[in-house]
N, C-alpha and C positions, 0 to 999 in steps of 0.2 A: 516496693516493700512497705512504704508509708501507707499506701492505699489498703494493702492487705491488713495492716495493723488496725486500721480504722473501721474495718468491716464489722457488722454485728457478730456476736459470739456464735450464734447458730449457723450463720453462713460460713464462718471460719472452720467450725467443726465439720460442716458438710464438705468443705473443700479438702480438709485433711483426710476425712474418711474416703472421699472419692480418689484423692491422690494415692492413698495406700492401696486401694482397690485396683487402680490403674497400673501401679508398679508391679503388684502381684500378678495381675492378669498378663502383662507382657512376658513375665518369666514363665507363667503357666503355658501360654501358647508356644513360646519358643522351646520350652522343654519338650513338649509333645512332638514338635517337628524334629527336633534334634534326635530324639529317641527313634522316631520312625525312620529318618534318613540313615542314621548310624547303623541300625540293625538291618535295614534293607541292604546296605552296602556289605554287610556280613553274610547276606544270602538268606535271610529269614523270609518266609512267605507273608503276604498281607494278613492272613488270619492269625499266624503266630505272633506277628507284631501287635495286632489288636489285643491278643490275650495278655500282652505285657501290661496293659492298662486295666486288667480285670480287677486287681486289688484297689486301684485308684477309684473305681466306681463302687466296689463293695464297701470300702471304708468311708465313702461319702455318705452312704445310708446310715451307718452307725454314728458318724461324726455329727450329722445334722440333729439327730435325736439328743445325743449327749451334749453337743455344743450349745443347743438352745437352753438346756438346763444350766450349763455353766455361765452362759451370758446373763441369765436372770439372776444367778447367785453372785457372780463376781463383777459383772459389768461388761458391756460390749467392748470397751477399750482394751480390756485384758484379753478377751477371746480373739480380737483382731490382732493384737500384738503377739499372742501365742501362735496364731496362724502364720504370721510373717516369720517368726523365729523357726518354726518347723520347716517352712519352705527353704529358708537359708540352710538349715541342716541337711535337707534332702539334696540341695544343689551341691553342697560341699561333699556329701556322701558319693555323688557321682563324679566328682573331680578326682578320680583315682586312675592308676595305670589301666590301660585297656584290658589287660588280661584278668583284671578283677571283675569286669562287667559281665558276670554270668546272668542268665535269665532270672534266677531266684533273687540275686542281689538287686537287679534293676526293678523287679516287681516289688521288693521291699521299699526301695526308694520311692517308687510310684505310690505305694500305699501311704507313705508319709506325706507326699505331695497332695494326695487326695484328701487327707485329713486337713492339711493346711488350707487347701482351696475352699473347702466347705466351711471351715471356721471363719475364714476371711469373708466369704460371700454372705453367710448368715449374719455376721456382725455388721457388714456394710448395709444390707437391706433393712435390718432391724433398726439401725441407728436413725434412718430417715424418719421413722415413726416418731422418734423423740424430738426431732428438730423441726417438725412442721406443726403449726397450731391446729388443734382439733377443729374439724369442720371445713378445713381448707382443702377439699377434695381435688380441685383442679390443680392446686400447687403440689399436693402430694403425688398425683399422677405424673405431673411434669418432672418432679425430682426423681421419682422412681424410674421413669422412662429414660431420663438422661443417664442415670447411673447404670442401668441395665444395658441400654443401647451402646454407650461408650465402652462398657466392659467387653461386649461381644465384638465391637469393631476393633478394639485393641487386641483381642485374642487373635483375630485375623492378622493384624500387624505383627503379633508375636510369632505367627507361623513364618512370615517373611524374615523376621529377625533371626529365628532359629536357623533358617537356610543360609542367611548372610554370615552369621557367626561361624557356622561349620565350614563355610567357604574361606573365611579369613583366618581361622585358627582351628586348632584341634578340638575334639569333643571335650577333652579335659579343660582346655583353655576357655571354651565357651561357658562351661559350668562355673569356673572360677570367676569369670567376669560378671556373670549374673548374680552369683552368690555375694560377691563383694558389693555390688550396687544395691542389692536388696538389703544388705546389712546396714548400709547408710540410712536407707528409708526407715528401717526398723528402729534405729537409734533415735531418729527424729520423732517418730510416732510415739515412742515411750514417754517423751516429755510433752508432746503437743496435745494428745487426746485427753479429754476430761475424765477424771477418775470414776465418776458416778454414772457415766453415760449408759442408760439401759438397765441399770441395776434395779431389780424388783424391790418394792417396799416390803412386801410380804414374801419372805424367802420360800421358794417352792420346794416341795419334796420331790425326791427322784421319781416317784411313781406318777408325777404330774407331767412327765415328758410327752405322754400321749394326749393329744388335744381332746378336750371335753366339749368343744364347740361343734355342733352339727354342720354349720356353714363351712367351717375350716376343714372338717373331715371330707365334705363333699368336694370342695375346691381342690383339696389335696389328691383325691381320687381322680378328678378330672386332669390334674397336672401329670399324674403318673402315666395315664394313657396318652396324653398329648405328647410328652417327651419320648415315650416308648415308640409312638408313631413316627417321630422324626428319626430317631437313631436306628430303628429296625432296617432302614434302607440307606441311611446317610453315613454311618460310621465305617462299616467294612464294605458292604455291597456296592455302594456308589463308586468309591475310589477304584476298586478292583474292576468293576464294569467299564469305567472310563478307560482304564489301561488296556483291558482285553478287547473290548468291542470297537473302540475308536483308535486304538494304537497310540494313545498318549503316553509320553514318558512320565516318570514319577515327578519330575520338577513341574511339568505342565499341570498334572493332576493336583499337586500340592498348591500351586499358585492359584488355580481355579477355585479350589475349595476355600483358600484363604480369602480371595476376593469376594466369594459368596458370603462368608461369615462377616466381613467388613460391611458389605451392603446390608446384610441382615441386621447388624447392630445399628446402622444409620437409620433404617426404617423404624426400629424400636424407639429410637430417640424422638422421632417425629410422631409416634402413635397418638399423643394427646391432641395433636392438630387434626387427626383423622377421627378420633372418638372424643366427643365432647361430653365429659362426665359432670354430673351434678347430683344433688340429693334425689332428684326424680328419676335418675338413670336406673334401669333394671339390670343388675349383674347377670341374671339368668338369660334375659333376652339378648344382651350383647354377646355373651360367651357362646350361646347356641348359634347365633347368626354367623359369627366369625369361624366357629368350628365347622359349620355346615359348608361355608365357602371353601374352607381348606379341604374338606372331603371331596368336593367337586373337582378341585385342582388335582388332587391325588388320583381320583378315578380316571381323569383324562390321561395322566402320565402312565398309569397302569395299563390302560387299554392300548395306548400307543406302543408300549413295550411288548405287551402280550400278543398283539396282532401285527407287529412289525410295520407300523405306520410311521414313516418319516422319523425313525427313532432318534437320530441325533438332534435335529431341531426341536422335536417335541420334548425330549429329555432336558435339553439345555434351557429352552424357553419355559418349560414347565417348572424346572427347578428354580428359575428366577421368580416366577409367580408364587411358587410354594414358599420361597423365602420371605416374600413381602407379606403374605397372608399369615404365615406362621409367626413372623415377628410381631404382628399386631396381636395375635392370640396370646403369645408369650408375655408381651408387655401388659396386656389387660389383666392376665392372671397375676403377674408380679405386683401390680398396683392393688388388686383386690385383697391379696393376702396381707399386705401392709395395712390397708384400710380396715380390714376385719379384725386384725390381731388386737388382743387386749393390750392397752398401753402399759399396764403394770406387768412387766415380765414379757414384753413383746417377743423376745427371742424364743420363748417356748413355742409359741404358735408358728413363728417363721421357721424355726428349726424343724418342727414336725412336717411342715409343708414341703420344705426342701429335702427332707428325708424321702418323701414320696417322689419328688423330682429325681433324686438320685436313684431310687428304685426303678423308675421308668427308664432312665438311661442305662442302667445295668441290664434290665430285661431286653431293651432294644439292642444293646451292643452284642449280647450273646446270640439273640435271634438273628441279627444281621449276618453274623458269620455262618451259623448253622443253616439257616434257610437258604441263603444265597448259594452256599456250597452244594446243596442238594437240589434245589428247585429253581434258582436264578432270581434275577432282579424283579421280575413281574410278581413273583410270589411274595417277596419282601414288601412290595407296594400294596399288594392285596391285604396283608396283615396290617400295614400302616393305615389303610382305609378303614379296616375293622376297628382299630384302636381309636381313630378320629370319630367314628360314629358313636362309639361308647363314650368318648369325651363329651360329645354333644348331648347324649341322653342323660349322662350324669349331671351336666350343667343345667338341665331343666329344673333340677331340685335346688338350685341356688336361690338366695333371697330375691324377692321382687324389687326390694329397695336397698340401697347402700346403707 
Protein backbone atom coordinates (compact mmCIF):
# COMPACT_ATOMS: atom_id res chain seq x y z
CA UNK A 1 0.00 0.00 0.00
CA UNK A 2 2.92 2.35 0.77
CA UNK A 3 4.37 1.74 -2.70
CA UNK A 4 1.00 2.50 -4.28
CA UNK A 5 0.74 5.76 -2.35
CA UNK A 6 4.19 6.81 -3.58
CA UNK A 7 3.43 6.23 -7.26
CA UNK A 8 3.17 9.28 -9.56
CA UNK A 9 -0.37 10.67 -9.82
CA UNK A 10 -0.80 9.74 -13.49
CA UNK A 11 0.22 6.13 -12.81
CA UNK A 12 -2.22 5.90 -9.88
CA UNK A 13 -5.03 7.27 -12.04
CA UNK A 14 -4.17 4.77 -14.80
CA UNK A 15 -4.27 1.91 -12.27
CA UNK A 16 -7.64 3.06 -10.91
CA UNK A 17 -9.09 3.39 -14.42
CA UNK A 18 -7.72 -0.03 -15.37
CA UNK A 19 -8.99 -1.61 -12.14
CA UNK A 20 -12.48 -0.21 -12.78
CA UNK A 21 -12.38 -1.50 -16.34
CA UNK A 22 -11.21 -4.94 -15.19
CA UNK A 23 -13.92 -5.27 -12.54
CA UNK A 24 -16.60 -4.18 -14.98
CA UNK A 25 -15.31 -6.52 -17.71
CA UNK A 26 -15.41 -9.56 -15.43
CA UNK A 27 -19.09 -8.93 -14.68
CA UNK A 28 -19.82 -8.20 -18.35
CA UNK A 29 -18.34 -11.51 -19.53
CA UNK A 30 -19.90 -13.47 -16.68
CA UNK A 31 -23.32 -11.90 -17.30
CA UNK A 32 -23.23 -12.88 -20.97
CA UNK A 33 -22.38 -16.49 -20.16
CA UNK A 34 -24.96 -16.67 -17.37
CA UNK A 35 -27.72 -15.44 -19.69
CA UNK A 36 -26.66 -17.84 -22.46
CA UNK A 37 -26.52 -20.87 -20.17
CA UNK A 38 -29.68 -20.01 -18.24
CA UNK A 39 -31.83 -19.49 -21.33
CA UNK A 40 -30.30 -22.49 -23.08
CA UNK A 41 -31.40 -24.58 -20.10
CA UNK A 42 -34.90 -23.18 -20.60
CA UNK A 43 -34.89 -24.53 -24.18
CA UNK A 44 -34.18 -21.38 -26.23
CA UNK A 45 -32.44 -21.82 -29.60
CA UNK A 46 -28.99 -20.26 -30.17
CA UNK A 47 -30.46 -17.64 -32.51
CA UNK A 48 -33.15 -16.72 -29.97
CA UNK A 49 -30.48 -16.37 -27.29
CA UNK A 50 -28.39 -14.15 -29.56
CA UNK A 51 -31.41 -11.88 -30.04
CA UNK A 52 -31.50 -11.31 -26.27
CA UNK A 53 -28.35 -9.25 -26.79
CA UNK A 54 -29.79 -7.17 -29.64
CA UNK A 55 -30.61 -4.18 -27.40
CA UNK A 56 -27.17 -4.54 -25.78
CA UNK A 57 -25.59 -3.79 -29.17
CA UNK A 58 -28.17 -1.21 -30.34
CA UNK A 59 -27.80 0.88 -27.19
CA UNK A 60 -24.03 0.65 -27.55
CA UNK A 61 -24.29 2.67 -30.76
CA UNK A 62 -26.31 5.43 -29.09
CA UNK A 63 -24.29 5.41 -25.87
CA UNK A 64 -20.95 5.96 -27.54
CA UNK A 65 -22.23 9.05 -29.32
CA UNK A 66 -23.95 10.58 -26.29
CA UNK A 67 -21.34 9.26 -23.86
CA UNK A 68 -18.51 11.00 -25.69
CA UNK A 69 -20.41 14.28 -25.39
CA UNK A 70 -21.09 13.72 -21.69
CA UNK A 71 -17.45 12.81 -21.06
CA UNK A 72 -16.29 16.08 -22.57
CA UNK A 73 -18.92 18.08 -20.66
CA UNK A 74 -18.82 16.36 -17.27
CA UNK A 75 -15.43 14.64 -17.13
CA UNK A 76 -14.46 11.02 -17.73
CA UNK A 77 -14.51 10.16 -14.04
CA UNK A 78 -18.26 10.87 -13.97
CA UNK A 79 -19.07 8.88 -17.11
CA UNK A 80 -17.01 5.94 -15.86
CA UNK A 81 -18.77 6.00 -12.49
CA UNK A 82 -22.18 6.37 -14.16
CA UNK A 83 -21.35 3.28 -16.22
CA UNK A 84 -20.44 1.30 -13.10
CA UNK A 85 -23.64 2.41 -11.36
CA UNK A 86 -25.83 1.39 -14.32
CA UNK A 87 -24.17 -2.04 -14.44
CA UNK A 88 -24.86 -2.51 -10.72
CA UNK A 89 -28.51 -1.59 -11.38
CA UNK A 90 -28.72 -4.04 -14.32
CA UNK A 91 -27.31 -6.87 -12.19
CA UNK A 92 -29.70 -6.18 -9.31
CA UNK A 93 -32.51 -6.01 -11.88
CA UNK A 94 -31.76 -9.61 -12.89
CA UNK A 95 -31.53 -10.80 -9.27
CA UNK A 96 -35.25 -11.51 -9.19
CA UNK A 97 -37.41 -14.64 -8.97
CA UNK A 98 -37.02 -16.83 -12.10
CA UNK A 99 -40.64 -16.33 -13.17
CA UNK A 100 -39.93 -12.61 -13.65
CA UNK A 101 -37.23 -13.27 -16.27
CA UNK A 102 -39.25 -12.86 -19.44
CA UNK A 103 -37.48 -12.21 -22.73
CA UNK A 104 -38.57 -8.55 -22.73
CA UNK A 105 -37.38 -8.07 -19.15
CA UNK A 106 -33.96 -9.59 -19.86
CA UNK A 107 -33.60 -7.55 -23.06
CA UNK A 108 -34.25 -4.39 -21.03
CA UNK A 109 -31.61 -5.39 -18.49
CA UNK A 110 -29.20 -6.13 -21.35
CA UNK A 111 -29.92 -2.69 -22.79
CA UNK A 112 -28.84 -1.13 -19.48
CA UNK A 113 -25.76 -3.33 -19.42
CA UNK A 114 -24.91 -2.26 -22.98
CA UNK A 115 -25.17 1.41 -21.98
CA UNK A 116 -22.98 0.75 -18.95
CA UNK A 117 -20.37 -1.17 -20.94
CA UNK A 118 -19.86 1.52 -23.54
CA UNK A 119 -19.78 4.36 -21.03
CA UNK A 120 -17.12 2.44 -19.12
CA UNK A 121 -15.07 1.52 -22.21
CA UNK A 122 -15.22 5.00 -23.75
CA UNK A 123 -14.15 6.54 -20.43
CA UNK A 124 -11.26 4.12 -19.92
CA UNK A 125 -9.88 4.46 -23.45
CA UNK A 126 -10.23 8.26 -23.45
CA UNK A 127 -8.57 8.61 -20.03
CA UNK A 128 -5.27 7.24 -21.32
CA UNK A 129 -4.94 10.17 -23.72
CA UNK A 130 -4.97 12.50 -20.71
CA UNK A 131 -2.43 10.48 -18.73
CA UNK A 132 0.34 10.10 -21.35
CA UNK A 133 2.55 13.04 -22.32
CA UNK A 134 2.15 14.36 -25.87
CA UNK A 135 4.57 12.81 -28.36
CA UNK A 136 5.14 9.61 -26.37
CA UNK A 137 3.62 7.39 -29.07
CA UNK A 138 5.37 4.21 -27.95
CA UNK A 139 4.17 4.66 -24.36
CA UNK A 140 0.65 5.49 -25.54
CA UNK A 141 0.50 2.37 -27.74
CA UNK A 142 1.77 0.23 -24.85
CA UNK A 143 -0.77 1.57 -22.35
CA UNK A 144 -3.67 1.28 -24.81
CA UNK A 145 -2.61 -2.26 -25.75
CA UNK A 146 -2.34 -3.35 -22.11
CA UNK A 147 -5.75 -1.90 -21.25
CA UNK A 148 -7.44 -3.34 -24.35
CA UNK A 149 -5.72 -6.72 -24.21
CA UNK A 150 -6.28 -7.24 -20.50
CA UNK A 151 -9.95 -6.31 -20.96
CA UNK A 152 -10.48 -8.99 -23.59
CA UNK A 153 -8.53 -11.59 -21.64
CA UNK A 154 -10.63 -10.84 -18.56
CA UNK A 155 -13.82 -11.01 -20.59
CA UNK A 156 -12.84 -14.59 -21.43
CA UNK A 157 -12.18 -15.22 -17.74
CA UNK A 158 -15.62 -13.74 -17.11
CA UNK A 159 -17.14 -16.45 -19.31
CA UNK A 160 -15.57 -19.08 -17.08
CA UNK A 161 -16.67 -17.13 -13.99
CA UNK A 162 -20.27 -17.09 -15.23
CA UNK A 163 -20.28 -20.86 -15.67
CA UNK A 164 -18.68 -21.36 -12.26
CA UNK A 165 -21.16 -19.08 -10.50
CA UNK A 166 -24.10 -20.84 -12.13
CA UNK A 167 -22.65 -24.17 -10.98
CA UNK A 168 -22.12 -23.02 -7.39
CA UNK A 169 -25.29 -20.98 -6.93
CA UNK A 170 -28.55 -20.03 -8.60
CA UNK A 171 -28.88 -17.45 -11.39
CA UNK A 172 -30.29 -15.01 -8.83
CA UNK A 173 -27.45 -15.70 -6.38
CA UNK A 174 -24.84 -15.12 -9.09
CA UNK A 175 -26.41 -11.76 -9.96
CA UNK A 176 -26.46 -10.68 -6.31
CA UNK A 177 -22.81 -11.69 -5.82
CA UNK A 178 -21.64 -9.73 -8.85
CA UNK A 179 -23.80 -6.69 -8.10
CA UNK A 180 -22.52 -6.48 -4.52
CA UNK A 181 -18.88 -6.79 -5.57
CA UNK A 182 -19.21 -4.15 -8.28
CA UNK A 183 -21.01 -1.86 -5.83
CA UNK A 184 -17.87 -1.89 -3.64
CA UNK A 185 -15.72 -1.02 -6.68
CA UNK A 186 -18.06 1.83 -7.56
CA UNK A 187 -17.88 3.31 -4.06
CA UNK A 188 -14.07 3.26 -4.19
CA UNK A 189 -14.04 4.81 -7.67
CA UNK A 190 -16.27 7.69 -6.59
CA UNK A 191 -13.59 8.93 -4.22
CA UNK A 192 -10.44 7.88 -6.09
CA UNK A 193 -10.81 9.27 -9.63
CA UNK A 194 -9.82 12.87 -10.34
CA UNK A 195 -12.80 15.17 -10.77
CA UNK A 196 -11.53 16.97 -13.89
CA UNK A 197 -10.18 13.99 -15.82
CA UNK A 198 -11.01 14.45 -19.53
CA UNK A 199 -13.27 17.47 -19.09
CA UNK A 200 -13.02 19.76 -22.13
CA UNK A 201 -11.88 23.35 -21.59
CA UNK A 202 -14.31 24.51 -24.26
CA UNK A 203 -17.70 22.96 -23.58
CA UNK A 204 -18.85 21.16 -26.75
CA UNK A 205 -22.29 21.60 -28.21
CA UNK A 206 -24.49 18.55 -28.71
CA UNK A 207 -24.25 18.83 -32.50
CA UNK A 208 -20.49 18.25 -32.17
CA UNK A 209 -20.95 14.57 -31.26
CA UNK A 210 -20.20 13.70 -34.91
CA UNK A 211 -16.49 13.91 -35.65
CA UNK A 212 -15.29 16.69 -37.95
CA UNK A 213 -11.90 15.04 -38.43
CA UNK A 214 -11.58 13.24 -41.78
CA UNK A 215 -8.89 10.93 -40.34
CA UNK A 216 -11.16 9.83 -37.48
CA UNK A 217 -14.10 9.38 -39.85
CA UNK A 218 -11.95 7.12 -42.07
CA UNK A 219 -10.63 5.14 -39.10
CA UNK A 220 -14.17 4.78 -37.72
CA UNK A 221 -15.44 3.43 -41.05
CA UNK A 222 -12.58 0.93 -41.13
CA UNK A 223 -13.39 -0.11 -37.56
CA UNK A 224 -17.05 -0.67 -38.42
CA UNK A 225 -16.21 -3.14 -41.18
CA UNK A 226 -13.40 -4.76 -39.18
CA UNK A 227 -15.68 -5.69 -36.27
CA UNK A 228 -18.55 -6.55 -38.57
CA UNK A 229 -16.13 -8.98 -40.25
CA UNK A 230 -15.43 -10.71 -36.95
CA UNK A 231 -18.94 -10.88 -35.54
CA UNK A 232 -20.64 -11.97 -38.79
CA UNK A 233 -19.24 -15.46 -38.24
CA UNK A 234 -18.13 -15.44 -34.61
CA UNK A 235 -21.20 -14.43 -32.57
CA UNK A 236 -23.88 -16.93 -33.61
CA UNK A 237 -22.63 -18.94 -36.58
CA UNK A 238 -19.43 -20.33 -35.03
CA UNK A 239 -20.89 -21.59 -31.71
CA UNK A 240 -23.84 -23.25 -33.48
CA UNK A 241 -21.57 -24.78 -36.14
CA UNK A 242 -19.20 -26.22 -33.51
CA UNK A 243 -22.19 -27.79 -31.78
CA UNK A 244 -23.87 -29.12 -34.92
CA UNK A 245 -20.92 -30.18 -37.10
CA UNK A 246 -18.49 -31.42 -34.43
CA UNK A 247 -21.00 -32.60 -31.83
CA UNK A 248 -19.51 -30.45 -29.08
CA UNK A 249 -21.68 -29.87 -26.02
CA UNK A 250 -22.45 -26.32 -24.93
CA UNK A 251 -19.88 -26.35 -22.11
CA UNK A 252 -17.14 -27.33 -24.55
CA UNK A 253 -18.18 -24.64 -27.01
CA UNK A 254 -18.31 -22.02 -24.26
CA UNK A 255 -14.92 -23.01 -22.83
CA UNK A 256 -13.32 -23.01 -26.28
CA UNK A 257 -14.62 -19.54 -27.13
CA UNK A 258 -13.63 -18.24 -23.69
CA UNK A 259 -10.09 -19.59 -24.20
CA UNK A 260 -9.99 -17.99 -27.66
CA UNK A 261 -10.97 -14.59 -26.22
CA UNK A 262 -8.34 -14.87 -23.47
CA UNK A 263 -5.67 -15.70 -26.04
CA UNK A 264 -6.90 -12.86 -28.24
CA UNK A 265 -6.56 -10.43 -25.32
CA UNK A 266 -3.04 -11.62 -24.50
CA UNK A 267 -1.95 -11.06 -28.11
CA UNK A 268 -3.44 -7.55 -28.02
CA UNK A 269 -1.34 -6.74 -24.96
CA UNK A 270 1.83 -7.75 -26.81
CA UNK A 271 0.98 -5.89 -30.03
CA UNK A 272 3.46 -3.04 -29.33
CA UNK A 273 6.29 -5.60 -29.35
CA UNK A 274 5.17 -6.75 -32.81
CA UNK A 275 4.50 -3.31 -34.31
CA UNK A 276 7.12 -0.69 -33.48
CA UNK A 277 5.45 2.70 -33.78
CA UNK A 278 7.12 6.10 -33.98
CA UNK A 279 6.59 9.43 -35.70
CA UNK A 280 7.75 7.95 -39.00
CA UNK A 281 5.23 5.08 -38.90
CA UNK A 282 2.55 5.21 -41.59
CA UNK A 283 -0.90 4.38 -40.14
CA UNK A 284 -2.26 3.66 -43.59
CA UNK A 285 0.56 1.25 -44.49
CA UNK A 286 0.35 -0.62 -41.17
CA UNK A 287 -3.45 -0.97 -41.15
CA UNK A 288 -3.59 -2.06 -44.80
CA UNK A 289 -0.83 -4.63 -44.23
CA UNK A 290 -2.49 -6.25 -41.23
CA UNK A 291 -6.00 -6.12 -42.75
CA UNK A 292 -4.66 -7.80 -45.90
CA UNK A 293 -3.09 -10.58 -43.83
CA UNK A 294 -6.41 -11.07 -42.03
CA UNK A 295 -8.16 -11.35 -45.41
CA UNK A 296 -5.79 -14.14 -46.45
CA UNK A 297 -6.50 -16.08 -43.24
CA UNK A 298 -10.27 -15.65 -43.65
CA UNK A 299 -10.13 -16.75 -47.29
CA UNK A 300 -8.29 -19.95 -46.30
CA UNK A 301 -10.92 -20.81 -43.68
CA UNK A 302 -13.80 -20.03 -46.06
CA UNK A 303 -12.32 -22.27 -48.78
CA UNK A 304 -11.80 -25.12 -46.32
CA UNK A 305 -15.43 -24.92 -45.14
CA UNK A 306 -16.85 -24.39 -48.61
CA UNK A 307 -14.99 -27.29 -50.24
CA UNK A 308 -14.99 -29.57 -47.17
CA UNK A 309 -11.19 -29.69 -46.84
CA UNK A 310 -10.18 -31.09 -43.42
CA UNK A 311 -12.86 -28.90 -41.89
CA UNK A 312 -12.16 -29.43 -38.19
CA UNK A 313 -8.37 -28.84 -38.16
CA UNK A 314 -8.65 -26.02 -40.71
CA UNK A 315 -11.40 -24.27 -38.73
CA UNK A 316 -9.71 -24.64 -35.34
CA UNK A 317 -6.24 -23.76 -36.64
CA UNK A 318 -7.61 -20.98 -38.81
CA UNK A 319 -9.56 -19.55 -35.89
CA UNK A 320 -6.38 -19.44 -33.80
CA UNK A 321 -4.50 -17.62 -36.55
CA UNK A 322 -7.48 -15.33 -37.18
CA UNK A 323 -7.48 -14.42 -33.47
CA UNK A 324 -3.77 -13.48 -33.53
CA UNK A 325 -4.01 -11.31 -36.65
CA UNK A 326 -7.35 -9.78 -35.68
CA UNK A 327 -5.96 -8.90 -32.22
CA UNK A 328 -3.09 -6.97 -33.82
CA UNK A 329 -5.51 -5.18 -36.17
CA UNK A 330 -7.78 -4.26 -33.25
CA UNK A 331 -4.93 -3.10 -31.02
CA UNK A 332 -3.48 -0.95 -33.80
CA UNK A 333 -6.88 0.67 -34.42
CA UNK A 334 -7.39 1.29 -30.67
CA UNK A 335 -4.05 3.03 -30.44
CA UNK A 336 -4.66 5.17 -33.54
CA UNK A 337 -7.98 6.55 -32.31
CA UNK A 338 -6.47 7.61 -28.99
CA UNK A 339 -3.44 9.09 -30.76
CA UNK A 340 -5.52 10.99 -33.36
CA UNK A 341 -8.18 12.24 -30.95
CA UNK A 342 -8.17 15.90 -29.97
CA UNK A 343 -6.77 16.17 -26.43
CA UNK A 344 -9.42 18.77 -25.50
CA UNK A 345 -12.62 16.77 -25.36
CA UNK A 346 -10.93 13.49 -26.32
CA UNK A 347 -14.06 11.51 -25.45
CA UNK A 348 -15.99 13.11 -28.34
CA UNK A 349 -13.66 11.55 -30.91
CA UNK A 350 -13.29 8.27 -29.01
CA UNK A 351 -17.05 8.04 -28.47
CA UNK A 352 -17.76 8.59 -32.18
CA UNK A 353 -15.20 5.92 -33.09
CA UNK A 354 -16.65 3.35 -30.69
CA UNK A 355 -20.11 4.17 -32.01
CA UNK A 356 -18.83 2.84 -35.34
CA UNK A 357 -17.38 -0.16 -33.51
CA UNK A 358 -20.78 -0.88 -31.91
CA UNK A 359 -22.54 -0.44 -35.26
CA UNK A 360 -20.19 -3.00 -36.82
CA UNK A 361 -20.89 -5.44 -34.00
CA UNK A 362 -24.64 -4.91 -34.38
CA UNK A 363 -24.54 -5.53 -38.15
CA UNK A 364 -22.30 -8.56 -37.64
CA UNK A 365 -24.52 -10.03 -34.93
CA UNK A 366 -27.71 -9.76 -37.00
CA UNK A 367 -26.04 -11.08 -40.18
CA UNK A 368 -24.42 -13.92 -38.24
CA UNK A 369 -27.80 -15.34 -37.31
CA UNK A 370 -29.60 -14.64 -40.59
CA UNK A 371 -26.89 -15.69 -43.05
CA UNK A 372 -25.90 -18.81 -41.12
CA UNK A 373 -29.50 -19.94 -40.80
CA UNK A 374 -30.09 -19.64 -44.56
CA UNK A 375 -26.70 -20.27 -46.19
CA UNK A 376 -24.31 -21.69 -43.58
CA UNK A 377 -20.89 -20.85 -42.13
CA UNK A 378 -19.06 -20.58 -45.49
CA UNK A 379 -21.39 -17.74 -46.52
CA UNK A 380 -20.74 -15.95 -43.22
CA UNK A 381 -17.00 -16.23 -43.88
CA UNK A 382 -17.47 -14.91 -47.42
CA UNK A 383 -19.18 -11.79 -46.03
CA UNK A 384 -16.41 -11.52 -43.43
CA UNK A 385 -13.82 -11.58 -46.23
CA UNK A 386 -15.71 -8.86 -48.11
CA UNK A 387 -15.83 -6.66 -44.99
CA UNK A 388 -12.08 -7.11 -44.40
CA UNK A 389 -11.27 -6.14 -47.98
CA UNK A 390 -13.42 -3.01 -47.52
CA UNK A 391 -11.52 -2.30 -44.27
CA UNK A 392 -8.20 -2.48 -46.14
CA UNK A 393 -9.45 -0.23 -48.94
CA UNK A 394 -10.77 2.37 -46.49
CA UNK A 395 -7.48 2.23 -44.55
CA UNK A 396 -5.52 3.36 -47.62
CA UNK A 397 -7.05 6.80 -47.02
CA UNK A 398 -5.57 7.13 -43.52
CA UNK A 399 -2.74 9.64 -42.96
CA UNK A 400 0.75 8.68 -44.07
CA UNK A 401 2.15 9.97 -40.78
CA UNK A 402 0.91 9.78 -37.17
